N, C-alpha and C positions, 0 to 999 in steps of 0.2 A: 193461329197455329202454334202449338208448343214447340220448344226447341227439339224435343224428341221426334215429333212428327216431321219437322223440317229435315232432321238428319235422315229419318226413314225415307222421306220422299227423295232426298238426294241419292241415297243408296239405290232406291228403286229406279231412278232415272239413269244413273251410271251403269247399273247392272242390267237394265232393260227387263226388270222383273214384271210379270203380268199383274201382280197384286201386291198390296201392302203386306199381306200375310207372308208371302214368299220373301220379300225384302227383309222383313223382320226376322224370319227364321235364319237367313244368311247373316244378317247383322249380329244377332245374338251369338251365333256359332263362332264367328270370327272374333268378336269381343271376348268370348270365353277363352279361346285359344291364345289370343294376344295377352290377356290378363295373366296367363301362366308364364309368359315370356319376359315380362317386364318387372323390374325391381326399382327401388330407390326413388329419387326425385322425379325421374321421367315417368314412372308409373303414377305417382301422386299428381304430377302436372297434367298428364293426360286425363286422369280421372276427374280432376277439378274442372276441366273444360267440357266434359261430356254432360249431356242432359241426364237427369236423375236416374231414369230407367237404364240407360246405357252404362252409366257409372256403376250402378249396382251389379250388372253382369260382369263388367271388367274387374271390379274390386272383390267379387265373391271367389275369385280363383286364387289358389295358393301358388305363389311363384315357384317355378322350378329352380333347382340349384344353378343351372345354366340353360339359356334358351336353346331350343332345338334349331337345326338348320332350316333355311327357307323351304327346301324340298320336303323335309319332315313335317313342317307346319302345314304345307299344302296337302300332304298325304293324310295327316290327322283330320284336316278339314273335310277332305273327301270322305273319309270314314264316318265322321260325325254327321255329314249331310246325306250320306248314301249316294254319292255321285262319283263321276270320273275325276281324274287328276286335272284334266283340262278345264272342266266346269269349276272345280275347286279353285284353280288359279284365277279364273274369271271372278268368282265370288270373293276371294280374298282381295283382289285388286279393286273391285267395286267398293268394298267397305273401307279399305285402307286409304284409297284416294278420297273418299268422302270425309274420312277423319282428318286427312291432311287439309282439305278445304275448310273444314270447321275449326281446326285448332292451330294452324300453322302461322299465326301472325308474328311469332317470335322465334321461329326456327325449331319448334318442338320436334318436327319430323326428323330433322338432321340429328338432334340429340337422341331420339329413339333409335335411329339407324346406327349411331355410334355404339350403342349397347347391344345391338342385335348382330348375329353372324352375317357375313357377306351373303348377298343374294336377296335380302329383304327389300332392297331399294326398288327393284323391279316390281315387287308386289305393291309398293306405295306409289307406283307410277313415276319413279325417278330413274335416271341412268345409274347404272352400277359401275362406276368408274374406279379404276385402280391406279394409284400414282405409279409413275415409272420408277424403277429401281436405280 
């Protein structure tokens, strides 16, 4: 099994998608939106850890000047997939949790979250904690 198919199967399992085709549609939509949110070393580090086909989808996106908020990310995903906000949150979390499982041997997810607006942690399956003032 190729690394891409391993990632695809993991997304399918986490998202409980009925087919590989549906899991792939969601995977590619999330990667495309995520690619527009990331810049610098974190973008390069994530791309380097992804299988070729997934890397190509992420890298093909031009980064935005500033990442959008997590709710705007979910809304964009819902629009791209033609689905509800609730389904899009599920889809985003399924893919981002799979990416964390695949790439997080050195804390890459924490570094990604440091460069994304507050609220993305929940999409990555992490607690969204705020330090006390």
